[in-house]
C-alpha positions in Angstrom: 23.9 -25.8 -46.7 25.9 -27.1 -43.7 29.5 -26.3 -44.4 32.9 -26.6 -42.8 35.2 -23.9 -44.0 39.0 -24.2 -44.1 41.2 -21.2 -44.9 43.8 -18.8 -43.5 44.7 -15.6 -45.4 42.6 -12.6 -46.4 42.1 -14.2 -49.8 40.1 -17.0 -48.0 38.3 -14.6 -45.7 36.5 -13.0 -48.7 35.0 -16.4 -49.6 34.0 -17.1 -46.0 32.3 -13.7 -45.8 30.3 -14.5 -49.0 29.2 -17.9 -47.6 27.9 -16.2 -44.4 26.1 -13.4 -46.4 24.5 -16.1 -48.6 22.9 -17.7 -45.5 24.9 -20.9 -45.4 25.3 -22.7 -42.1 29.0 -22.6 -41.2 29.3 -25.3 -38.6 33.1 -24.9 -38.1 36.0 -22.8 -39.4 39.5 -24.4 -39.6 42.5 -22.2 -39.9 46.2 -22.4 -39.3 47.5 -22.1 -35.7 48.3 -18.6 -34.4 51.8 -17.5 -35.1 53.9 -14.7 -33.6 54.4 -11.7 -35.8 55.5 -8.1 -35.3 57.9 -8.4 -32.4 56.7 -11.8 -31.4 53.1 -10.6 -30.8 50.6 -13.3 -31.6 48.1 -12.2 -34.2 45.1 -14.1 -35.6 44.7 -15.0 -39.3 42.3 -12.9 -41.3 39.9 -15.9 -41.5 40.0 -16.4 -37.7 39.4 -12.7 -37.2 36.3 -12.6 -39.4 35.0 -15.9 -38.0 35.2 -14.7 -34.4 33.5 -11.4 -35.4 30.6 -13.5 -36.7 30.4 -15.8 -33.7 31.6 -18.8 -35.6 33.5 -21.7 -33.9 37.1 -21.7 -34.9 39.4 -24.8 -34.8 43.2 -24.7 -35.2 44.5 -28.3 -35.3 48.3 -28.7 -35.5 48.0 -32.1 -37.1 45.5 -33.5 -39.6 46.7 -37.1 -39.8 46.6 -38.3 -36.2 42.8 -39.0 -36.2 41.8 -36.1 -34.0 40.9 -33.8 -36.8 39.0 -36.6 -38.5 36.9 -37.2 -35.5 36.3 -33.5 -35.1 35.1 -33.1 -38.7 32.9 -36.2 -38.4 31.3 -34.7 -35.2 30.5 -31.5 -37.1 28.6 -33.6 -39.8 29.1 -31.1 -42.7 27.4 -31.6 -46.0 30.3 -30.0 -47.8 33.9 -28.8 -46.9 35.1 -25.6 -48.6 38.8 -25.1 -48.7 40.4 -21.8 -49.7 44.2 -21.3 -49.2 44.2 -23.3 -46.0 47.9 -24.1 -46.2 47.5 -27.8 -45.3 46.9 -30.9 -47.4 43.8 -32.8 -46.3 44.2 -36.6 -45.9 41.8 -38.9 -47.8 39.9 -39.9 -44.7 38.8 -36.2 -44.2 38.1 -35.7 -47.9 35.7 -38.7 -47.7 33.6 -37.3 -44.8 31.1 -34.9 -46.3 28.4 -36.4 -48.6 28.8 -33.6 -51.2 32.6 -33.8 -51.1 35.3 -31.2 -50.6 35.7 -28.3 -53.0 38.6 -25.9 -53.4 38.8 -22.3 -54.6 42.1 -22.2 -56.5 43.5 -18.9 -58.0 44.4 -20.2 -61.5 42.9 -21.7 -64.6 43.7 -25.3 -63.8 45.7 -27.4 -64.8 47.9 -24.4 -65.1 49.8 -23.3 -61.9 49.0 -26.1 -59.5 50.5 -25.2 -56.1 50.6 -22.5 -53.4 51.6 -19.4 -55.5 49.6 -19.4 -58.7 49.0 -15.6 -58.6 52.7 -14.8 -58.2 53.7 -17.1 -61.1 51.0 -15.7 -63.4 52.4 -12.2 -63.0 56.1 -13.3 -63.1 55.6 -15.1 -66.4 53.8 -12.1 -67.9 50.4 -13.8 -68.4 47.7 -11.5 -69.8 44.9 -13.6 -68.3 44.3 -15.6 -65.2 41.3 -16.7 -63.2 39.9 -18.9 -60.5 38.9 -22.6 -60.6 36.4 -24.3 -58.4 37.3 -28.0 -58.2 36.6 -31.1 -56.3 39.5 -32.0 -54.1 41.6 -35.1 -54.6 44.5 -36.7 -52.9 46.9 -35.3 -55.5 47.6 -31.6 -55.0 45.2 -29.4 -57.1 44.5 -32.3 -59.4 40.7 -32.8 -58.8 37.9 -32.4 -61.4 37.0 -28.9 -62.2 33.4 -27.7 -61.5 33.7 -24.2 -63.2 36.3 -21.5 -63.9 36.1 -17.7 -63.9 38.6 -15.8 -66.1 39.9 -12.3 -65.7 42.6 -10.2 -67.6 45.8 -9.0 -65.9 46.4 -5.3 -66.5 50.1 -4.6 -67.4 50.3 -2.0 -64.6 48.7 -4.2 -62.0 50.7 -5.3 -59.0 50.4 -8.4 -56.9 48.3 -7.0 -54.0 45.6 -5.6 -56.4 45.4 -8.8 -58.4 45.3 -10.8 -55.2 42.3 -8.8 -53.9 40.5 -8.9 -57.2 40.9 -12.7 -57.6 39.6 -13.1 -54.0 36.4 -11.5 -55.1 36.2 -13.5 -58.3 36.8 -16.7 -56.3 34.0 -15.8 -53.9 31.6 -15.2 -56.8 32.5 -18.4 -58.5 32.1 -20.3 -55.2 28.6 -18.8 -54.8 27.8 -19.9 -58.3 29.0 -23.5 -57.8 27.2 -24.2 -54.5 23.6 -24.4 -55.9 24.9 -26.8 -58.5 26.4 -29.0 -55.8 23.3 -28.9 -53.8 21.2 -29.9 -56.8 23.6 -32.6 -57.8 24.1 -31.0 -61.2 27.7 -29.8 -60.7 29.8 -30.8 -63.7 33.1 -32.7 -63.3 35.6 -31.9 -65.9 38.8 -33.9 -65.5 42.1 -32.0 -65.8 44.5 -32.8 -68.5 47.6 -33.7 -66.4 49.9 -33.5 -69.5 49.2 -29.7 -69.5 49.8 -29.2 -65.8 52.3 -26.7 -64.6 53.3 -26.0 -61.0 53.6 -22.9 -58.9 55.6 -23.4 -55.7 55.8 -20.7 -53.0 58.0 -17.7 -53.7 59.4 -14.9 -51.5 57.2 -12.2 -50.0 59.3 -9.7 -52.0 57.2 -10.5 -55.0 54.4 -8.4 -53.8 55.8 -5.4 -55.6 56.7 -7.1 -58.9 54.7 -6.4 -62.0 54.5 -8.6 -65.0 57.0 -6.7 -67.0 59.5 -7.3 -64.3 59.1 -11.1 -64.5 61.2 -14.1 -65.2 63.0 -13.2 -68.4 64.2 -9.7 -67.3 65.4 -11.0 -63.9 67.1 -14.0 -65.5 68.9 -11.9 -68.2 69.8 -9.0 -66.0 71.0 -10.8 -62.8 72.3 -14.1 -64.1 73.0 -14.6 -67.8 74.7 -11.3 -68.6 77.1 -11.3 -65.6 77.8 -15.0 -66.2 78.7 -14.4 -69.8 80.9 -11.5 -68.9 82.8 -13.6 -66.3 83.2 -16.5 -68.7 84.4 -14.2 -71.6 87.0 -12.5 -69.4 88.3 -15.8 -68.0 88.6 -17.5 -71.4 90.1 -14.4 -73.0 92.7 -14.1 -70.3 93.6 -17.8 -70.7 94.0 -17.5 -74.5 96.0 -14.3 -74.4 98.1 -14.6 -71.2 98.0 -18.3 -70.4 97.0 -20.1 -67.3 99.2 -18.0 -64.9 96.7 -15.1 -64.9 93.5 -17.0 -65.4 92.5 -17.3 -61.7 93.2 -13.6 -61.1 91.1 -12.6 -64.1 88.2 -14.8 -62.9 88.3 -13.3 -59.4 88.5 -9.7 -60.8 85.6 -10.4 -63.1 83.4 -11.8 -60.4 84.3 -8.9 -58.1 83.5 -6.4 -60.8 80.0 -8.0 -61.4 79.3 -7.9 -57.7 80.2 -4.2 -57.5 78.0 -3.5 -60.5 75.1 -5.4 -58.9 75.6 -3.4 -55.7 75.6 -0.1 -57.6 72.3 -1.2 -59.3 70.8 -1.8 -55.9 72.2 1.4 -54.4 69.1 3.3 -55.6 67.3 1.2 -53.0 69.1 1.2 -49.7 67.1 -1.6 -48.3 67.9 -3.9 -51.3 71.6 -2.9 -51.2 71.9 -3.8 -47.6 70.0 -7.1 -48.2 72.3 -8.0 -51.2 75.4 -7.2 -49.2 74.2 -9.2 -46.2 73.3 -12.2 -48.2 76.6 -12.1 -50.0 78.5 -12.1 -46.7 76.5 -15.1 -45.6 77.3 -17.0 -48.8 81.1 -16.2 -48.3 81.0 -17.5 -44.8 79.3 -20.7 -46.0 81.9 -21.1 -48.7 84.8 -20.6 -46.2 83.3 -23.3 -44.0 83.2 -25.7 -46.9 86.7 -25.0 -48.1 88.1 -25.2 -44.5 86.5 -28.6 -44.2 88.0 -29.7 -47.6 91.5 -28.7 -46.4 91.1 -30.6 -43.2 90.1 -33.8 -45.1 93.0 -33.2 -47.5 95.4 -33.0 -44.6 94.1 -36.3 -43.2 94.3 -37.9 -46.7 97.9 -36.7 -47.2 99.0 -37.9 -43.8 97.5 -41.3 -44.0 98.0 -41.8 -47.7 94.4 -42.4 -48.5 94.2 -40.4 -51.7 97.5 -42.0 -52.8 95.8 -45.3 -52.6 92.8 -44.1 -54.6 95.0 -42.7 -57.3 97.1 -45.8 -57.5 94.0 -48.0 -58.0 92.7 -45.7 -60.7 95.9 -44.5 -62.3 95.3 -46.6 -65.5 92.4 -44.3 -66.4 92.3 -41.4 -63.9 93.8 -38.3 -65.5 93.3 -34.6 -64.6 90.8 -34.3 -67.5 88.9 -37.4 -66.3 88.8 -36.1 -62.7 87.3 -32.8 -63.9 84.8 -34.5 -66.1 83.7 -36.9 -63.4 83.5 -34.1 -60.8 81.3 -32.0 -63.1 79.0 -34.9 -64.2 78.5 -36.3 -60.7 77.8 -32.9 -59.2 75.4 -32.0 -62.0 73.5 -35.3 -61.5 73.3 -34.9 -57.8 72.3 -31.3 -58.0 69.6 -31.7 -60.6 67.9 -34.7 -58.9 68.2 -33.5 -55.3 67.5 -29.8 -55.9 70.6 -28.7 -54.0 73.6 -26.6 -55.0 75.2 -25.6 -51.7 74.7 -29.1 -50.4 76.6 -30.6 -53.4 79.4 -28.1 -52.9 79.7 -29.1 -49.3 79.7 -32.8 -50.1 81.8 -33.0 -53.2 84.6 -30.4 -52.7 86.0 -32.2 -49.7 85.9 -35.5 -51.6 87.6 -34.4 -54.9 90.1 -31.8 -53.5 92.3 -34.4 -51.9 92.5 -36.3 -55.2 93.4 -33.1 -57.1 96.0 -32.2 -54.5 97.5 -35.7 -54.8 97.8 -35.4 -58.6 99.7 -32.2 -58.2 102.1 -33.4 -55.5 100.3 -31.5 -52.8 100.6 -28.2 -54.5 97.6 -25.8 -54.9 97.9 -25.5 -58.7 95.4 -24.7 -61.4 94.1 -28.3 -61.3 92.9 -27.8 -57.8 91.2 -24.6 -58.8 89.7 -26.2 -61.9 88.4 -29.1 -59.8 86.6 -26.7 -57.5 85.2 -24.9 -60.6 84.0 -28.2 -62.0 82.1 -29.0 -58.8 80.6 -25.5 -58.7 79.6 -25.7 -62.4 77.8 -29.0 -61.8 76.1 -27.6 -58.7 74.6 -24.9 -60.9 72.1 -27.5 -62.1 70.6 -27.6 -58.7 68.3 -25.4 -56.7 66.8 -23.3 -59.4 66.5 -26.0 -62.1 65.6 -29.2 -60.4 62.1 -30.5 -60.9 62.3 -31.9 -57.3 63.3 -28.6 -55.7 61.0 -26.4 -53.7 62.9 -23.3 -54.9 63.2 -21.7 -58.3 65.5 -19.3 -60.1 62.9 -16.6 -59.5 63.1 -17.0 -55.7 66.8 -16.3 -55.8 67.1 -13.8 -58.6 63.7 -12.1 -58.9 62.7 -12.1 -55.3 65.7 -11.7 -53.1 65.6 -15.0 -51.3 67.2 -15.6 -48.0 70.3 -17.6 -48.9 71.3 -18.2 -45.3 67.9 -19.9 -44.6 68.3 -21.9 -47.8 71.9 -22.9 -46.9 70.8 -24.0 -43.4 68.4 -26.5 -44.9 71.3 -28.1 -46.9 74.4 -27.8 -44.8 73.4 -30.2 -42.0 73.0 -33.0 -44.4 76.1 -32.0 -46.5 78.3 -31.6 -43.4 77.1 -35.0 -42.1 78.2 -36.7 -45.4 81.4 -34.8 -45.4 82.2 -36.0 -41.9 81.4 -39.6 -42.9 83.8 -39.0 -45.9 86.4 -37.8 -43.5 86.0 -40.9 -41.3 86.1 -43.1 -44.4 89.4 -41.6 -45.5 90.8 -42.1 -42.0 89.7 -45.8 -41.8 91.1 -46.6 -45.2 94.3 -44.9 -44.4 94.7 -46.8 -41.1 93.9 -50.1 -42.8 96.7 -49.3 -45.4 99.1 -48.6 -42.6 
């Protein structure tokens, strides 16, 4: 069969090798463009390395939707396109080129774990079984009709690299089984039940050492729920016993204590300890930037009387409790549906702090601290909970995500909105003058 193969990692190279060994005519191999690795030295993808070793023609288009890739595929005239972990979404016009269609080797039992990291998620969720699906490709990601599946158990002591390698071989075997059915026109088409679909977005590379027993629940409880409950308990207990005067100090001490405990837990692994400390410093720097911006806007508001005007307009219903409730609700809504937390902090803290300061006569009282806490509490609904977010709680707690890189994607938008807010306060204040 005349085939165009599209893939990039070693997982895909195993399937390409099987196609070559089975005598199929590989008229072209598409893979991701070369990227610098290891001290900026450019290295080829495993698929490219194998393709070149077999004398196959390799194509590495940077775009698939400008018409160039379409014309290239048409010129190759494949009967079938086989896609295995290519890392790019094929547009419909390319999907329509081969007469036998386009098939994908996906490392899960669809419709479970659609997306780019199905193996990672199967292990992190403690699944006892996984497999590979051979499916017809459709415009929607991993939603095409299934031709066949191959199941395999997950050993409790198996790590990600070993399961990755084993599924690559299972996928190559399943692909070899499906191709004769496609050639004969007898390949089944079993529609996926979209109501049962789950998704597996990309996670951190740190997951390659995680085993199933170290998955979602243990990371969530150990690194998030227990420390959060301790901090909440200490803060509430201090408020009840000693009043509001010592509440902030108790909160800070509880958070500091939990940070120290986490660092001690990581101390058995120097690399992880350094990573945690570094990421913590990055987060503190980001928080300082946000608070500095908030104080600047507050100074503008106090000077021009902008927040005074806002309070006077809303004084019939705006109370400290209302302000806190609104701050929490708006931030929770924004965070959940945009998938951001740092972004919400950077946007909302500079907006609500001037109002809190105005209610307290310009003094940094507990209302100001409570307002910041309300914004941060609402922001917790973002990032790791949002159905629209590319990140998950696992990438931050179970996999040591790069918080700085994450913050960089949000702060430009957040700072832009904050600057617009600052200009808005200034314009309103000048108009009132």
